[in-house]
BAFI-3210 file (N, C-alpha, C; in Angstrom, 3 decimals, decimal comma, padded with zeros to 6 digits):
// residues 233
n [1|2|3|4|5|6|7|8|9|10|11|12|13|14|15|16|17|18|19|20|21|22|23|24|25|26|27|28|29|30|31|32|33|34|35|36|37|38|39|40|41|42|43|44|45|46|47|48|49|50|51|52|53|54|55|56|57|58|59|60|61|62|63|64|65|66|67|68|69|70|71|72|73|74|75|76|77|78|79|80|81|82|83|84|85|86|87|88|89|90|91|92|93|94|95|96|97|98|99|100|101|102|103|104|105|106|107|108|109|110|111|112|113|114|115|116|117|118|119|120|121|122|123|124|125|126|127|128|129|130|131|132|133|134|135|136|137|138|139|140|141|142|143|144|145|146|147|148|149|150|151|152|153|154|155|156|157|158|159|160|161|162|163|164|165|166|167|168|169|170|171|172|173|174|175|176|177|178|179|180|181|182|183|184|185|186|187|188|189|190|191|192|193|194|195|196|197|198|199|200|201|202|203|204|205|206|207|208|209|210|211|212|213|214|215|216|217|218|219|220|221|222|223|224|225|226|227|228|229|230|231|232|233]
n.u [187,719|186,739|188,505|187,825|185,185|185,631|187,216|185,378|183,162|184,295|184,935|183,577|181,800|178,956|176,934|176,825|175,589|176,393|176,519|177,161|179,669|181,106|181,137|182,621|185,077|185,702|185,983|188,232|190,146|190,356|191,059|189,251|186,717|184,073|181,766|178,950|176,233|173,519|170,139|167,716|164,312|161,912|159,919|161,305|162,098|164,601|167,008|169,193|171,454|173,857|176,621|179,666|179,764|178,416|178,684|178,535|175,963|174,521|175,020|173,720|171,126|170,729|170,708|168,376|166,471|166,635|166,241|168,122|171,508|174,727|174,580|171,904|171,779|173,662|172,396|170,087|171,059|172,758|175,543|178,927|179,282|181,168|182,503|184,974|185,549|183,704|183,516|182,953|180,112|177,953|178,333|177,624|175,155|173,529|173,327|172,302|172,709|175,495|176,328|175,424|176,959|179,523|179,348|179,565|182,163|182,926|184,416|184,672|183,325|182,488|180,298|179,216|177,248|175,264|174,865|173,221|173,267|172,541|170,519|169,589|170,460|171,166|173,503|177,014|178,511|181,288|182,822|184,903|187,348|189,227|189,984|190,090|190,745|190,268|193,095|194,390|194,624|193,025|190,583|190,100|189,943|187,648|185,654|185,952|185,003|182,390|181,558|181,823|179,857|177,530|177,867|177,482|174,796|173,641|174,481|173,106|170,460|170,331|169,803|167,152|163,569|162,078|161,135|161,200|162,718|165,887|166,194|168,132|167,995|165,307|164,177|165,360|164,246|161,480|161,384|162,125|160,045|157,726|158,288|158,458|155,808|154,412|155,453|154,467|151,715|151,457|152,294|150,142|147,979|148,824|149,265|151,844|155,171|156,983|159,539|159,323|157,387|158,758|160,652|158,967|158,127|160,602|161,351|159,349|159,851|162,366|161,825|160,152|161,617|161,390|161,409|161,812|160,434|158,365|156,883|156,120|154,388|152,412|151,352|150,352|148,373|146,565|146,548|148,231|148,481|150,067|151,091|152,372|152,574|152,582|155,117|156,323|155,425]
n.v [037,791|036,878|034,787|032,976|032,307|031,111|028,894|027,408|026,970|025,417|022,986|020,713|019,135|018,137|017,133|018,500|021,442|024,801|026,810|025,251|024,225|026,597|027,278|025,142|025,546|028,071|027,597|025,979|027,698|029,688|028,219|027,482|026,396|026,073|027,081|028,873|029,624|031,749|032,629|035,263|035,893|038,417|038,135|037,337|034,709|032,465|030,687|028,045|027,728|026,736|024,954|024,152|021,728|019,286|020,579|023,365|023,450|022,712|024,843|026,896|025,932|026,222|029,017|029,500|028,169|029,600|032,179|034,145|035,376|035,649|035,581|036,163|038,727|040,141|040,010|041,505|043,978|044,741|045,012|043,980|041,563|040,810|038,725|038,078|036,543|034,337|033,365|035,241|035,347|036,730|039,266|039,477|040,258|038,125|035,943|033,329|031,938|032,168|030,620|028,102|027,779|027,705|025,261|023,646|023,883|026,266|029,394|031,925|034,183|035,436|037,321|038,147|040,359|039,573|041,309|042,918|045,435|047,155|045,777|043,594|040,155|038,000|036,180|035,383|033,202|032,745|030,475|029,960|028,012|029,037|031,783|035,405|038,125|038,071|038,262|040,837|039,782|037,439|038,591|040,089|037,963|036,673|038,573|038,565|036,009|036,354|038,195|036,532|034,709|036,206|036,532|033,878|033,538|035,295|034,043|031,587|032,449|033,643|031,590|031,124|031,750|035,039|036,027|033,451|031,173|029,568|026,017|025,256|027,340|027,807|025,480|025,250|027,614|027,139|024,945|026,044|027,871|026,229|024,576|026,515|027,523|025,190|024,768|026,953|026,485|023,965|024,643|026,145|024,316|022,186|023,458|024,307|025,743|027,377|026,307|023,769|022,763|022,611|020,725|018,520|018,087|017,405|015,161|013,333|013,100|011,935|009,500|008,232|008,115|010,024|012,935|016,174|018,333|016,993|015,968|018,386|019,364|017,408|017,892|020,513|020,012|018,608|015,907|014,651|014,459|015,722|015,352|016,407|014,200|012,097|011,704|009,889|007,430]
n.w [062,291|059,851|059,307|061,305|060,587|058,087|058,816|060,360|058,633|056,663|057,698|057,201|058,677|058,404|059,931|062,273|063,750|062,726|064,770|067,010|066,294|066,244|069,005|070,056|068,741|069,756|072,538|072,451|071,306|073,269|075,450|077,558|079,949|079,016|076,443|075,260|073,071|072,771|071,918|072,073|071,852|070,837|072,660|074,810|075,243|075,993|074,055|073,590|071,117|070,478|071,857|073,614|074,764|077,178|079,716|079,180|078,118|080,398|082,142|080,807|080,948|083,658|083,873|082,406|083,979|086,426|085,633|085,642|085,190|083,511|080,641|080,072|081,225|079,627|077,147|077,612|078,585|076,618|076,576|077,283|079,826|082,602|085,052|087,202|089,381|090,819|093,339|095,157|095,411|096,547|095,719|093,119|090,572|090,241|092,320|092,823|090,431|090,349|092,532|091,702|089,392|090,503|091,785|089,613|088,998|087,804|087,927|086,875|084,441|081,208|079,257|076,085|074,219|071,339|068,445|065,709|063,479|065,523|066,756|069,290|069,605|071,183|073,141|073,698|075,808|077,858|079,823|082,646|084,422|086,084|088,143|087,620|085,297|081,675|079,516|077,271|074,659|074,753|075,351|073,033|071,257|072,176|071,573|068,826|068,174|069,002|067,068|064,872|065,480|065,071|062,347|061,486|062,148|060,313|057,946|058,088|058,040|055,543|053,897|054,028|053,526|053,800|057,133|058,080|060,206|060,237|060,562|062,524|064,262|064,773|065,977|068,634|069,739|069,650|071,330|073,862|074,252|074,350|076,595|078,569|078,566|079,319|081,852|083,347|083,049|084,318|086,893|087,808|087,591|089,234|091,573|092,451|092,751|090,050|089,731|090,908|089,219|086,779|087,511|087,860|085,213|084,018|085,532|084,812|082,082|082,115|083,472|081,670|079,439|077,381|075,250|076,717|075,567|074,290|076,446|077,559|075,570|075,674|078,204|077,891|076,013|077,466|077,450|079,178|082,637|085,389|088,778|091,969|093,785|092,037|091,230|092,875|092,187]
ca.u [186,421|186,608|189,260|187,026|184,050|186,143|187,626|184,192|182,302|184,993|185,330|182,917|181,023|177,602|175,990|176,865|175,174|177,475|176,690|177,842|181,073|181,725|181,391|183,723|186,306|185,982|186,479|189,601|191,030|190,543|191,432|188,310|185,946|182,830|181,257|177,583|175,642|172,082|169,301|166,522|163,272|161,297|159,126|162,201|162,415|166,012|167,205|170,596|171,588|175,172|177,412|180,904|179,600|177,386|178,826|177,998|174,486|174,008|175,086|172,650|169,875|170,639|170,275|166,975|165,648|166,638|165,859|169,197|172,801|175,488|174,091|170,642|172,063|174,302|171,385|169,156|171,741|173,466|176,973|179,653|179,212|182,301|182,735|186,237|185,701|182,373|183,538|182,265|178,779|177,003|178,593|177,118|173,729|172,839|173,992|171,868|173,435|176,918|176,465|175,258|178,115|180,645|179,184|179,976|183,583|183,133|184,711|184,700|182,512|182,337|179,174|179,247|175,977|175,305|174,075|173,267|172,679|171,960|169,442|170,107|170,070|171,438|174,826|178,028|179,015|182,575|182,923|186,284|187,572|190,231|189,558|190,940|190,240|190,906|194,079|193,956|194,511|191,853|189,401|189,901|189,518|186,256|184,801|186,010|184,074|181,026|181,280|181,645|178,556|176,542|178,036|176,860|173,338|173,290|174,690|172,005|169,217|170,380|169,314|165,725|162,618|161,850|160,299|161,304|163,959|166,616|165,896|169,105|167,598|163,888|163,848|165,607|163,301|160,181|161,562|162,074|158,697|156,794|158,599|158,078|154,335|153,978|155,841|153,485|150,431|151,506|152,398|148,794|147,148|149,288|149,436|153,227|155,983|157,463|160,725|158,830|156,677|159,763|161,197|157,987|158,243|161,876|161,337|158,512|160,552|163,454|161,261|159,485|162,600|160,838|161,958|161,140|159,486|157,209|156,107|155,523|153,261|151,352|150,738|149,582|147,205|145,650|146,627|149,018|148,282|151,114|150,866|153,576|152,608|152,788|156,544|156,745|154,886]
ca.v [037,173|036,135|033,532|032,082|031,806|030,224|027,653|026,683|026,569|024,468|021,789|019,548|018,335|018,510|016,658|019,397|022,811|025,767|027,458|024,320|024,207|027,845|027,197|024,205|026,226|029,178|027,026|025,506|028,854|030,422|027,282|027,670|025,204|025,924|028,236|028,644|030,690|031,769|033,650|035,727|036,442|039,647|037,759|037,067|033,285|032,138|029,404|027,677|027,218|026,127|024,796|023,385|020,398|019,158|021,565|024,619|023,296|022,673|026,208|027,671|025,434|026,868|030,406|029,451|027,769|030,622|033,493|035,108|034,921|036,603|035,617|036,894|040,133|040,714|040,168|042,566|045,254|045,027|045,268|042,824|041,325|039,994|038,558|037,334|035,696|034,038|032,936|036,330|035,272|037,717|040,549|039,448|040,543|036,819|035,053|031,934|031,347|032,079|029,469|026,901|027,686|027,259|023,829|022,969|024,148|027,514|030,484|033,216|034,151|036,629|037,191|039,201|040,392|039,418|042,404|043,167|046,751|047,734|044,925|042,505|038,833|037,010|036,343|034,330|033,079|032,063|030,035|029,609|027,275|029,746|033,170|036,432|038,660|037,674|039,239|041,626|038,908|036,561|039,450|040,384|036,706|036,450|039,461|038,090|034,890|036,902|038,728|035,387|034,138|036,994|036,168|032,577|033,749|035,904|033,000|030,615|033,081|033,937|030,410|030,942|032,772|036,092|035,709|032,034|030,870|028,352|024,978|025,273|028,411|027,740|024,354|025,601|028,642|026,487|024,111|026,879|028,459|025,189|024,178|027,643|027,541|024,021|024,963|027,873|025,789|022,932|025,288|026,535|023,125|021,337|024,328|024,280|026,798|027,080|025,451|022,413|022,345|022,213|019,456|017,462|017,806|016,733|013,844|012,444|012,859|010,985|008,191|007,605|008,168|010,858|014,297|017,124|019,119|016,147|015,952|019,720|019,434|016,534|018,583|021,630|019,494|017,975|014,450|014,171|015,238|015,418|015,860|016,173|012,838|011,091|011,495|008,786|006,205]
ca.w [062,254|058,576|059,418|062,148|059,815|057,071|059,484|060,824|057,516|055,792|058,446|056,559|059,639|058,041|060,934|063,453|063,430|062,759|066,103|067,907|065,875|066,706|070,436|070,248|068,316|070,681|073,771|072,184|071,076|074,519|076,515|078,651|080,313|078,259|075,674|074,797|072,253|073,006|071,276|072,795|070,980|071,339|073,813|075,917|075,424|075,707|073,372|073,398|069,753|070,321|073,071|073,418|075,400|078,216|080,791|078,665|078,047|081,772|082,659|080,163|081,538|084,960|083,656|081,973|085,122|087,454|085,102|085,910|084,784|082,686|079,256|080,080|081,486|078,478|076,107|077,952|078,763|075,354|076,731|077,800|081,256|083,032|086,495|087,187|090,576|091,303|094,737|095,885|094,790|097,088|095,057|091,749|090,459|090,079|093,292|092,702|089,308|090,703|093,414|090,899|088,520|091,325|092,014|088,378|088,793|087,085|088,869|086,168|083,231|080,370|078,294|075,086|073,493|069,880|067,890|064,263|063,160|066,747|067,267|070,124|069,161|072,219|073,770|073,685|077,161|078,007|081,220|082,958|085,668|086,860|088,352|087,035|084,030|080,437|079,046|076,108|073,499|074,878|075,270|071,598|070,621|072,595|070,790|067,452|068,058|069,069|065,751|063,965|065,829|064,334|060,935|061,276|062,137|059,004|056,931|058,150|057,653|054,124|053,177|054,274|053,095|054,816|058,303|058,401|060,852|059,882|061,561|063,632|065,162|065,082|066,882|070,034|070,191|069,897|072,521|075,060|074,417|074,771|077,955|079,428|078,664|080,070|083,237|083,942|083,077|085,349|088,195|088,205|087,707|090,354|092,749|092,887|092,191|088,708|089,823|091,148|088,010|085,814|088,015|087,539|083,776|083,731|086,144|084,001|080,815|082,403|083,848|080,521|078,331|076,310|075,201|077,580|074,779|074,034|077,710|077,680|074,651|076,195|079,340|077,357|075,283|078,397|077,360|080,307|083,875|086,368|090,124|092,758|094,394|090,997|091,039|093,739|091,675]
c.u [186,245|187,329|188,484|185,888|184,511|186,532|186,451|183,407|182,973|185,403|184,670|182,165|179,542|176,563|175,959|176,518|176,364|177,602|177,412|179,343|181,790|182,055|182,551|185,045|186,692|186,551|187,936|190,583|191,342|191,055|190,571|187,466|184,743|182,469|179,873|177,079|174,141|171,400|168,206|165,561|162,760|160,456|159,980|162,568|163,864|166,095|168,708|170,718|172,958|175,876|178,614|180,827|178,558|177,481|178,234|176,476|173,861|173,970|174,001|171,286|169,655|170,161|168,788|166,064|165,514|166,140|166,885|170,522|173,456|174,988|172,806|170,883|172,702|173,318|170,478|169,841|172,491|174,887|177,628|179,557|180,362|182,356|183,880|186,481|184,324|182,344|182,982|180,841|177,808|177,181|178,096|175,654|172,886|173,492|173,573|172,595|174,910|177,172|176,376|176,441|179,352|180,571|179,568|181,453|183,901|183,340|184,778|183,904|182,530|181,230|179,185|177,903|176,212|174,349|174,250|172,522|171,960|170,853|170,059|169,556|170,227|172,793|175,716|178,640|180,288|182,754|184,332|186,394|188,673|189,816|190,551|190,419|190,938|191,956|193,596|193,749|193,262|190,565|189,078|189,390|188,048|185,318|184,814|185,053|182,633|180,629|181,025|180,295|177,438|176,630|177,396|175,337|172,871|173,420|173,533|170,710|169,157|169,870|167,796|164,871|162,480|160,864|160,258|162,673|164,580|166,314|166,866|168,767|166,177|163,580|164,185|164,636|161,949|160,265|161,417|160,680|157,698|157,033|158,213|156,561|153,827|154,310|154,821|152,108|150,362|151,588|150,994|147,950|147,506|149,471|150,844|153,963|156,490|158,705|160,312|158,083|157,660|160,425|160,279|158,063|159,488|161,889|160,502|159,176|161,653|162,906|160,677|160,382|162,019|161,450|161,132|160,107|158,238|156,296|155,408|154,307|152,105|150,618|149,837|148,310|146,166|145,689|147,440|148,800|149,327|150,759|152,099|153,666|152,867|154,231|157,040|156,298|155,955]
c.v [036,334|034,818|032,501|031,483|030,818|028,885|026,794|026,136|025,581|023,193|020,533|018,644|018,679|018,110|017,508|020,801|023,765|026,468|026,553|024,267|025,470|027,786|026,268|024,878|027,349|028,656|026,554|026,677|029,617|029,561|027,490|026,416|024,998|027,221|027,897|029,873|030,636|032,850|034,062|036,310|037,730|039,352|037,396|035,624|033,025|030,786|029,184|027,072|026,599|026,028|023,955|021,995|020,407|020,210|022,916|024,556|023,345|024,079|027,097|027,220|026,080|028,293|030,429|029,148|028,882|031,978|034,569|034,500|035,873|036,705|036,411|038,405|040,828|040,970|041,356|043,943|045,695|045,578|044,061|042,758|040,386|039,938|037,566|036,493|035,442|033,569|034,030|036,456|036,325|039,052|040,573|039,805|039,284|035,793|033,602|031,252|031,164|030,859|028,157|026,698|027,190|025,760|023,006|023,210|025,398|028,667|031,841|033,067|035,509|036,373|038,386|039,232|040,217|040,445|042,516|044,462|047,344|046,905|043,770|041,155|037,785|037,257|035,156|034,312|032,220|031,772|029,525|028,918|027,890|031,204|034,130|036,891|038,050|038,725|039,907|040,736|038,042|037,365|039,764|039,135|036,417|037,312|039,081|036,919|035,318|037,495|037,613|034,717|034,882|036,661|034,843|032,726|034,329|034,852|032,003|031,217|033,451|032,765|030,257|032,044|033,826|035,633|034,210|031,755|029,604|027,306|024,934|026,340|028,276|026,651|024,682|026,652|028,037|025,640|024,913|027,423|027,446|024,773|025,280|027,673|026,383|024,149|025,852|027,210|024,755|023,542|025,662|025,303|022,317|022,128|024,211|025,489|026,397|026,179|024,006|021,880|021,890|020,909|018,289|017,082|016,992|015,316|012,857|012,099|011,831|009,581|007,452|007,602|008,877|012,257|015,238|017,939|018,320|016,117|017,288|019,856|018,573|017,190|019,730|021,177|018,882|016,450|013,838|015,087|014,762|016,078|015,579|014,747|011,774|010,796|010,306|007,444|005,421]
c.w [060,989|058,635|060,248|061,336|058,728|057,667|059,870|059,648|056,579|056,494|057,890|057,480|059,462|059,091|062,187|063,049|063,555|064,105|067,088|067,571|066,332|068,176|070,745|069,897|069,269|071,984|073,620|072,045|072,358|075,657|077,758|078,838|079,435|077,574|075,186|074,071|072,401|072,181|072,237|071,787|071,580|072,566|075,013|076,120|075,043|075,042|073,187|072,006|069,491|071,658|072,785|074,008|076,480|079,315|080,361|078,610|079,441|082,353|082,071|080,674|082,911|084,825|083,277|083,161|086,156|086,952|085,417|085,445|083,814|081,252|079,152|080,286|080,288|077,333|076,367|078,045|077,512|075,594|077,407|079,336|081,644|084,542|086,641|088,412|091,199|092,745|095,627|095,373|095,276|096,412|093,635|091,714|090,308|091,014|093,168|091,560|089,668|091,569|092,642|089,961|089,273|091,586|090,784|088,070|088,016|088,072|088,195|084,890|082,530|079,364|077,379|074,330|072,000|069,306|066,398|063,983|064,367|067,359|068,075|069,697|070,268|072,833|073,522|075,075|077,191|079,482|081,497|084,313|086,517|086,965|087,717|085,689|082,811|080,050|077,772|074,885|073,575|074,853|073,812|070,880|070,943|071,760|069,305|067,223|068,194|067,738|064,764|064,233|065,111|062,850|060,584|061,253|060,792|057,897|056,931|057,650|056,173|053,280|053,248|053,646|054,183|055,878|058,649|059,007|060,309|060,950|062,749|064,672|065,649|066,135|068,342|070,581|070,513|071,169|073,784|075,300|074,938|076,216|078,944|079,651|079,545|081,547|083,968|084,084|084,194|086,747|088,725|088,504|088,940|091,629|093,327|092,276|090,809|088,702|090,000|089,913|086,944|086,223|087,698|086,066|083,470|084,309|085,315|082,671|080,993|082,653|082,653|079,286|077,106|076,378|076,077|076,807|074,462|075,262|077,855|076,795|075,099|077,353|078,860|076,644|076,208|078,354|078,509|081,504|084,891|087,692|090,948|093,319|093,347|090,786|091,864|093,221|090,891]
res [x|x|x|x|x|x|x|x|x|x|x|x|x|x|x|x|x|x|x|x|x|x|x|x|x|x|x|x|x|x|x|x|x|x|x|x|x|x|x|x|x|x|x|x|x|x|x|x|x|x|x|x|x|x|x|x|x|x|x|x|x|x|x|x|x|x|x|x|x|x|x|x|x|x|x|x|x|x|x|x|x|x|x|x|x|x|x|x|x|x|x|x|x|x|x|x|x|x|x|x|x|x|x|x|x|x|x|x|x|x|x|x|x|x|x|x|x|x|x|x|x|x|x|x|x|x|x|x|x|x|x|x|x|x|x|x|x|x|x|x|x|x|x|x|x|x|x|x|x|x|x|x|x|x|x|x|x|x|x|x|x|x|x|x|x|x|x|x|x|x|x|x|x|x|x|x|x|x|x|x|x|x|x|x|x|x|x|x|x|x|x|x|x|x|x|x|x|x|x|x|x|x|x|x|x|x|x|x|x|x|x|x|x|x|x|x|x|x|x|x|x|x|x|x|x|x|x|x|x|x|x|x|x]
***
């Protein structure tokens, strides 16, 4: 774990957050399709604080949208979750996520909880494009990176005042919370389901070339009103 932390913190890529660098390094070390690191607050809001690339981010978005998936389960259960063949999606506890992951070319996944002194912090998800279990070496490497992920969280927080989150951690948490609140608010106001409400938010953000979190804040403030029929305008 110490070697992993040293390699990441000495890379000199100041413009990239350490959690992101960890995910990139982990994906390379394991030769897997994607790796993502997430946090969960006490309120349950999931936040992606690091990913190896667009695919990893997309898979975490799917978990967030569906409210199910290996990372969420690992965080809540506080033990490693592994499914080595998602083609049997009906046998997983999260069939909707499994089907969506298969559509992205992912056929196996391992999620390791991130813990510090017995307190759950989130998870590290490893996504694979080939079925079958990780061998002993790759399993040990996965857990080493999970330990390094916790080390990075401690390193970032050591730079901050008590009860203040490092910007690399705080911004994703705020983003998730605001979008979640706006989705529920819009679902009630527009009389649609939460999935459709989130689609409305994203469609408007894309059409106006604005950040999703900005649209969410505009909706919550009442400055922006969205309706299902407005999507066709």
